[in-house]
C-alpha positions in Angstrom: 7.5 21.4 -26.2 7.4 17.5 -25.4 6.1 16.8 -22.0 8.7 15.5 -19.2 7.2 13.7 -15.9 9.3 14.5 -12.8 10.8 11.5 -10.6 10.9 11.9 -7.0 14.6 13.3 -5.5 15.9 12.3 -2.3 17.7 15.7 -1.8 17.9 18.7 -4.1 20.8 19.1 -5.9 22.6 21.9 -7.9 22.5 22.2 -11.6 25.4 20.7 -12.5 24.6 17.4 -10.0 21.5 17.1 -11.7 22.9 16.9 -15.3 25.2 13.9 -14.0 22.2 12.3 -12.7 20.0 12.7 -15.7 22.4 11.1 -17.6 22.6 8.6 -15.7 18.8 8.3 -15.8 19.5 8.2 -19.8 21.3 5.4 -19.4 24.7 7.1 -20.7 28.0 5.2 -19.5 30.5 7.5 -19.9 31.3 11.3 -20.8 34.2 12.3 -23.1 36.0 15.3 -22.5 38.5 18.0 -21.6 38.1 19.5 -18.4 37.3 23.3 -18.0 37.2 25.5 -15.0 33.4 26.3 -16.8 31.7 23.6 -16.1 33.6 22.3 -12.7 30.3 21.7 -10.8 29.2 19.0 -13.5 32.7 17.5 -12.9 32.2 17.4 -9.3 29.1 15.7 -9.7 30.7 12.8 -12.2 33.1 12.0 -9.0 30.6 9.5 -7.4 28.6 8.9 -10.3 28.6 5.6 -12.2 29.2 7.2 -15.3 32.6 7.0 -15.7 34.7 10.5 -17.1 37.2 9.6 -20.1 39.4 12.0 -19.8 41.1 13.3 -23.7 44.3 14.8 -24.8 42.0 17.5 -27.1 38.3 18.5 -27.5 38.1 17.2 -31.1 39.3 13.7 -29.7 36.2 14.1 -27.2 33.9 14.8 -29.8 35.1 12.1 -31.8 35.0 9.4 -29.6 31.4 10.6 -28.7 30.3 10.5 -32.1 32.3 6.5 -32.4 29.6 5.9 -28.9 26.6 7.1 -30.6 27.3 5.3 -34.3 27.8 2.1 -32.2 25.4 1.9 -29.8 22.2 4.4 -30.7 22.5 6.5 -27.5 23.7 10.0 -28.6 27.9 9.7 -26.9 28.5 12.6 -24.9 31.4 15.2 -24.6 32.3 18.0 -22.5 34.1 20.9 -23.4 35.0 24.5 -22.3 34.4 27.5 -23.8 36.1 29.8 -26.5 39.2 27.5 -27.7 37.6 24.0 -26.0 34.5 24.6 -27.9 36.3 25.4 -31.4 38.3 22.2 -31.2 35.4 20.3 -30.9 33.8 21.8 -33.6 34.9 19.2 -36.0 33.1 16.8 -34.1 29.3 18.7 -34.2 30.1 19.2 -38.2 30.7 15.0 -38.5 27.5 14.6 -36.7 25.8 16.1 -38.3 26.3 15.7 -41.5 26.8 11.6 -40.8 23.4 12.2 -39.2 25.0 10.5 -35.9 23.5 11.3 -32.5 25.7 12.8 -30.0 25.5 15.7 -26.8 28.2 18.4 -26.7 28.4 20.4 -23.1 29.8 23.4 -23.7 30.7 25.4 -20.5 30.2 29.1 -20.6 31.2 32.3 -18.7 28.6 33.8 -16.1 25.3 35.3 -17.1 26.4 38.8 -15.6 29.8 38.6 -18.1 27.8 37.8 -21.1 28.5 40.5 -24.2 31.3 42.1 -22.4 34.0 40.1 -24.4 34.6 38.1 -21.0 37.5 35.5 -20.9 37.1 32.8 -23.7 33.5 34.4 -24.4 31.5 33.4 -27.7 28.6 33.3 -29.2 27.4 29.7 -28.9 24.2 30.0 -31.3 26.4 31.9 -33.8 29.0 29.3 -33.9 27.2 26.1 -34.0 23.6 26.9 -35.0 24.0 26.3 -38.7 25.9 22.8 -38.1 23.8 21.2 -35.0 20.4 19.9 -35.2 19.8 22.2 -31.9 21.6 24.8 -29.6 20.1 25.1 -25.9 21.4 27.5 -23.4 20.9 26.3 -19.9 19.7 29.7 -18.2 17.3 28.2 -15.4 19.2 25.9 -13.2 15.3 23.9 -12.3 15.3 22.6 -15.9 18.8 20.8 -16.0 17.1 17.5 -16.0 14.6 18.6 -18.4 17.2 19.9 -21.1 19.1 16.7 -21.1 16.0 14.7 -21.5 14.6 16.8 -24.6 18.2 17.3 -26.2 19.0 13.2 -25.8 15.2 12.9 -27.3 16.0 15.3 -30.0 19.3 13.9 -30.7 18.0 10.1 -31.6 14.6 11.7 -33.1 13.8 11.8 -37.0 17.5 12.4 -38.7 20.0 11.7 -36.1 22.4 14.8 -35.0 24.4 16.5 -32.6 22.9 18.7 -29.9 24.9 21.4 -28.4 24.3 22.3 -24.6 25.5 26.0 -23.1 26.2 25.6 -19.3 27.1 29.0 -18.4 29.4 29.0 -15.1 27.5 30.4 -12.4 24.2 28.2 -13.1 25.5 25.2 -12.7 26.4 25.7 -9.0 22.5 27.2 -8.2 20.0 24.7 -6.6 17.9 23.0 -9.0 14.8 22.9 -7.2 12.9 19.8 -5.6 11.9 18.1 -9.0 14.9 16.3 -9.4 15.4 14.3 -12.8 12.4 13.1 -15.2 11.8 10.1 -17.1 13.7 9.8 -20.6 11.4 10.6 -23.5 10.5 7.7 -25.6 11.6 7.7 -29.0 9.3 7.4 -31.8 10.7 4.2 -34.5 7.6 4.9 -37.3 6.5 2.0 -39.7 5.2 2.4 -43.0 0.9 2.0 -43.3 -0.1 -0.7 -45.2 -1.3 1.5 -48.1 2.3 2.3 -48.1 3.2 -1.0 -48.4 0.9 -1.7 -51.0 2.2 0.9 -53.2 5.7 0.1 -52.9 4.7 -3.8 -53.9 3.0 -2.1 -56.7 6.3 -0.7 -58.1 8.4 -3.6 -57.2 6.5 -6.2 -59.9 6.4 -3.5 -62.7 10.2 -3.2 -61.6 12.7 -5.2 -64.0 15.7 -4.0 -62.3 15.0 -3.0 -58.7 17.3 -2.1 -56.5 17.9 -1.3 -53.3 20.4 1.0 -51.0 20.9 1.1 -47.5 22.1 3.9 -44.9 21.9 5.8 -42.0 21.9 4.6 -38.0 20.0 1.7 -36.3 20.7 -1.1 -38.1 20.1 -4.1 -36.0 21.0 -7.9 -36.7 17.8 -8.9 -37.7 16.7 -6.0 -39.3 19.8 -6.7 -41.9 19.7 -10.4 -42.2 16.1 -10.3 -43.2 16.4 -7.4 -45.5 19.3 -9.4 -47.3 17.6 -13.1 -47.4 14.7 -11.4 -48.7 16.5 -9.4 -51.3 18.5 -12.8 -52.3 14.9 -14.5 -52.8 13.8 -12.1 -54.9 17.1 -11.4 -56.8 17.8 -7.7 -55.7 20.9 -6.6 -55.2 21.6 -4.3 -52.1 24.0 -1.2 -52.2 25.2 0.7 -49.2 25.6 4.1 -48.9 29.5 5.8 -48.5 30.6 4.8 -44.8 27.5 2.8 -43.9 28.8 -0.9 -45.3 27.9 -2.3 -42.1 24.0 -1.8 -42.1 23.5 -5.3 -43.9 25.8 -8.4 -43.6 28.1 -9.1 -46.7 28.3 -12.6 -46.8 25.5 -14.4 -44.9 25.7 -18.3 -45.8 22.2 -17.6 -47.7 22.9 -14.5 -49.1 24.0 -13.3 -52.4 22.3 -9.8 -52.8 25.1 -7.2 -51.2 26.7 -6.1 -54.2 28.8 -3.4 -52.9 28.8 0.6 -51.9 28.9 4.1 -53.7 30.7 6.9 -53.3 34.5 7.4 -52.9 36.3 4.2 -53.5 33.5 2.5 -55.1 33.8 -0.2 -57.5 32.4 0.4 -61.6 29.8 -2.1 -61.2 28.2 0.0 -58.7 27.9 3.0 -60.6 26.5 0.9 -62.9 23.8 -0.6 -61.2 22.7 3.1 -60.1 22.4 4.0 -63.8 20.6 0.9 -64.8 17.8 0.7 -62.3 14.4 0.9 -63.3 13.2 1.2 -59.3 15.7 2.7 -56.9 14.6 1.9 -53.0 16.5 4.1 -50.4 16.3 2.6 -47.2 17.7 5.2 -44.7 19.7 6.9 -47.0 19.2 10.2 -49.4 20.5 10.2 -52.6 23.7 12.7 -51.8 26.2 14.4 -52.9 28.8 11.5 -52.4 26.8 8.6 -53.4 25.6 9.9 -56.2 29.0 10.8 -57.6 28.3 14.6 -57.5 25.0 14.9 -58.0 25.5 12.7 -61.5 23.9 9.6 -61.0 20.5 8.0 -60.7 18.3 11.2 -60.4 16.2 10.5 -62.7 15.5 6.7 -61.9 11.6 5.9 -60.1 12.6 6.5 -57.0 10.9 5.4 -53.0 12.5 7.0 -50.4 12.4 5.6 -46.9 13.4 8.4 -44.0 12.6 9.3 -40.8 11.1 13.1 -41.0 11.7 14.6 -44.1 13.9 14.3 -47.3 16.8 16.3 -45.8 20.0 15.6 -47.9 18.0 14.1 -50.9 18.5 15.3 -54.6 16.8 14.2 -57.6 13.7 12.3 -58.3 11.0 11.2 -55.5 8.0 8.8 -56.5 7.2 7.8 -53.3 8.2 8.9 -49.8 7.8 6.7 -46.7 8.5 8.6 -43.2 9.5 5.7 -41.2 12.1 4.4 -39.4 14.3 2.4 -42.0 15.5 -0.7 -40.1 11.9 -0.9 -38.7 10.4 -0.6 -42.3 12.4 -3.2 -43.5 10.8 -5.5 -40.9 7.4 -4.6 -42.5 9.1 -5.0 -46.2 10.4 -8.4 -45.9 6.8 -9.9 -45.8 5.7 -8.4 -48.8 6.3 -10.2 -52.6 8.4 -8.3 -54.9 9.6 -8.4 -58.5 8.4 -11.6 -59.8 10.2 -10.5 -63.2 13.6 -9.4 -61.7 16.2 -9.1 -64.2 18.3 -12.5 -62.6 21.2 -12.0 -64.8 21.4 -8.6 -64.0 21.4 -9.6 -60.1 23.8 -12.4 -60.6 26.1 -10.0 -63.3 26.1 -7.4 -60.5 27.0 -10.5 -57.5 29.9 -11.5 -59.4 31.0 -8.2 -60.2 31.2 -7.5 -57.0 33.1 -10.5 -55.9 35.7 -9.7 -59.0 36.3 -6.0 -56.9 36.6 -7.2 -53.2 38.7 -10.4 -53.4 42.3 -9.4 -53.1 45.1 -10.3 -55.5 46.1 -14.1 -54.3 49.8 -12.2 -54.8 51.5 -8.9 -54.3 51.9 -6.8 -57.1 55.9 -6.7 -56.7 58.4 -8.6 -54.6 59.4 -5.4 -52.9 60.7 -6.0 -49.5 61.1 -1.9 -48.5 57.6 -1.4 -48.5 54.0 -3.2 -47.5 51.8 -4.1 -49.7 48.6 -2.7 -48.2 46.5 -5.6 -50.5 48.4 -8.2 -49.2 48.0 -6.6 -45.6 43.7 -7.0 -46.4 44.0 -10.2 -47.4 45.7 -11.1 -44.1 43.0 -8.9 -42.1 40.2 -11.3 -43.6 41.8 -14.2 -42.5 42.6 -12.9 -39.2 39.8 -10.7 -37.8 36.7 -12.3 -35.8 33.4 -11.9 -37.5 32.1 -8.7 -35.1 35.2 -6.8 -35.3 35.1 -3.0 -35.8 36.9 -1.1 -38.3 38.0 2.4 -37.8 39.3 5.2 -40.1 39.5 8.5 -40.4 39.8 10.2 -44.1 42.3 9.5 -47.0 43.6 6.8 -49.8 44.6 4.6 -46.7 40.6 4.1 -46.5 39.9 2.8 -49.8 41.6 -0.6 -48.7 39.6 -1.3 -46.1 36.8 -0.2 -47.6 37.0 -2.4 -50.3 38.8 -5.4 -49.2 37.4 -6.1 -45.4 33.5 -7.5 -45.2 31.2 -6.8 -42.1 29.3 -9.1 -40.8 27.4 -7.9 -38.0 25.9 -4.6 -37.2 27.9 -1.7 -35.4 31.0 -2.6 -37.1 32.5 0.3 -38.7 33.3 3.7 -37.8 34.1 6.4 -40.6 33.3 10.0 -41.5 31.0 10.6 -44.0 32.1 13.5 -44.2 35.4 13.1 -44.6 37.1 14.7 -41.4 40.8 13.5 -41.0 41.5 12.4 -37.5 38.7 10.1 -36.2 40.1 6.8 -36.7 42.0 6.9 -33.3 39.3 8.3 -31.5 37.0 6.1 -32.7 38.6 3.2 -32.1 39.1 4.0 -27.8 35.6 4.5 -28.0 34.5 1.3 -29.9 37.1 -0.6 -27.4 35.5 1.2 -24.1 31.7 0.9 -25.5 32.4 -3.2 -26.4 35.7 -4.7 -24.7 34.3 -8.3 -25.5 35.2 -7.2 -29.3 37.9 -6.9 -31.4 38.8 -3.2 -32.8 41.2 -2.4 -35.4 42.1 1.0 -36.8 43.9 2.0 -40.9 45.0 5.1 -40.1 47.1 7.3 -42.9 50.1 9.2 -41.4 48.4 12.1 -42.1 44.8 11.3 -40.0 47.1 9.6 -37.9 49.0 12.3 -36.0 45.8 14.9 -36.2 44.2 12.6 -33.0 47.1 10.2 -32.2 47.8 11.9 -28.9 44.6 9.9 -27.9 46.6 6.5 -27.7 47.5 8.1 -24.1 43.7 8.2 -23.6 43.6 4.6 -24.4 46.3 3.5 -22.1 44.9 5.3 -19.0 41.8 4.2 -19.6 42.4 0.2 -20.5 41.1 0.3 -24.5 42.8 -2.3 -26.5 42.9 -1.8 -30.6 45.4 -2.8 -33.1 46.0 0.6 -35.3 47.8 0.2 -38.5 49.6 3.6 -39.6 50.2 3.3 -43.4 53.4 5.6 -43.7 53.8 7.3 -47.4 55.1 10.5 -46.6 52.4 12.6 -48.0 48.7 13.6 -48.2 48.2 11.1 -50.4 44.8 12.0 -51.5 45.7 15.5 -51.5 48.7 14.8 -54.0 46.8 12.8 -56.1 44.5 15.5 -57.1 47.7 17.5 -57.9 49.3 14.7 -59.7 45.9 14.9 -61.8 45.4 18.5 -62.1 49.2 19.8 -61.5 51.3 16.9 -62.7 54.7 17.0 -62.0 54.4 20.2 -59.2 53.4 18.7 -55.7 53.3 21.7 -53.5 51.9 21.6 -49.7 51.4 18.0 -49.4 54.4 16.5 -48.4 54.8 15.1 -44.3 57.8 14.5 -42.4 57.1 11.6 -40.0 58.6 10.2 -36.4 59.3 6.7 -35.7 55.5 5.6 -34.9 56.3 2.4 -33.4 58.8 4.1 -30.8 56.4 7.1 -30.5 53.8 4.6 -29.4 56.1 2.6 -27.0 56.7 6.0 -25.2 53.0 6.2 -24.6 53.4 2.7 -23.0 51.7 1.0 -26.2 52.9 -2.0 -28.3 54.9 -0.7 -31.4 56.4 -2.3 -34.4 57.4 -1.6 -37.8 56.7 -3.5 -40.6 58.4 -3.0 -43.9 57.1 -6.1 -45.7 53.8 -8.1 -46.0 55.3 -11.0 -45.6 56.3 -9.6 -42.0 52.5 -8.7 -41.3 50.9 -11.4 -39.9 53.0 -12.4 -37.0 53.5 -8.8 -36.5 49.7 -8.4 -36.4 49.4 -11.3 -33.8 52.1 -10.0 -31.5 50.5 -6.5 -31.4 46.6 -8.5 -30.9 48.8 -10.7 -28.1 50.2 -7.5 -26.3 46.7 -6.7 -24.4 47.6 -3.1 -25.5 46.6 0.0 -27.5 49.3 -1.3 -30.1 50.8 0.6 -33.3 51.6 -1.2 -36.6 53.9 1.2 -38.9 53.6 0.0 -41.9 56.0 1.6 -44.5 54.3 2.2 -47.8 55.8 2.7 -51.1 55.1 6.5 -51.6 53.8 6.5 -55.4 51.1 4.4 -54.3 48.0 5.8 -54.1 45.0 3.3 -54.2 44.6 -0.5 -54.7 46.1 -1.7 -58.2 42.9 -2.4 -60.0 40.0 -0.7 -60.4 37.6 -3.8 -60.5 
């Protein structure tokens, strides 16, 4: 049990109001949710609170917004939904936060305690539903424990391997007096560092290695940790790869940085896979060697391996020669003070950098003169020139994500929100949260037509709460990822993958957002500038050739 220290309270509060007061004490700035009668007392507490309530149009959108806030700020994002159907709708975000190792709190209103086990209206088993995909599931049955439960849940969500915590709120308990104890002090989150002996052992491994490789991932990277790692790796000719959807862990193009050589997982370059195969020492910083990173558990499993993760080796497969239980970004600040790899293969290092440059440089001219369809590679060329250095990029899952993942560099931490578990519908809610969390930063979301309409209604939330971003909706009239699989396995037999789409630009304007349709790459730059200058959430409807599946060359 974690020790919590109560703070003096000016007046007794209900359990619902104390939950809000403790969220304030924890530094939470906003909660996302769809209201429900099961947690009215919490909503009442939010009425006079500095914590703003972002009212969303679907619980899935609320969950993804909370997840995005956790990913971008390091403080668990908070979502609130009602029982039964509301909780079911939010489940996708909890699964994503669990597989992505992102801190998040989901509060779920529940039936009154006397009604439990009677198949009451919208009753369900909280632990039965969420127990397999949340880091912890808690039931608030004691009103006097309200502040402690919030504090401990925030601590659990952030500690070790981050993840989601689900808190059940029985409707009747929320209105009961919480007693005199009041708020409690937030619990400190440990950031363990490596022991000196562990660092010395790692140095010896680097000294023996000819082709050492670093793979970065996970949460909590800062400008300092990312920049220091890249300068150290460049100095010692050690290539650095990023885990799938963790591309913003380190800066890609510092002036004195030649070490970043791409990412692993879906959409990776062949050169990145070769590095994983050829490395004689692979050091994983914050990322386990998992399914997607290793091309389905087929690459790099037998190379000498050092694993640096907080807590345990959850999610890792294959060899482990040294395990360091540490917070990877903090570990880096010790690592960069050590010597490493005096005999590193410089030619191997340089070849990796050259291959990465070829893979991530868009073709200077579009592959086609087609004026009826937008060439996404040309769009990425424009964005590389137009975006601010700290722009936040969001996207969900689908082939549309191949282009930004490949061509858009990340120069600042907390500049990417995308699902590592392949959840569709995340891009637009993430863009809303990114704009609210960082109102001074540019936000761009790249969405497929299928992905967009899974949570596109949150454009209404953006308009209502002043979130500003540009969403690029790539319209090819199908679920392209699955269609591509069908074309390989069942050629000439597309089935269940076609889409009928609206006029997305007109649709956006109906919400009070900016909307414009673009049918040629030649028109994109000015359309993007108009959308950005509108000061509104904006949708650019990009008509893509329906036969295009990915960037033209594999690299």
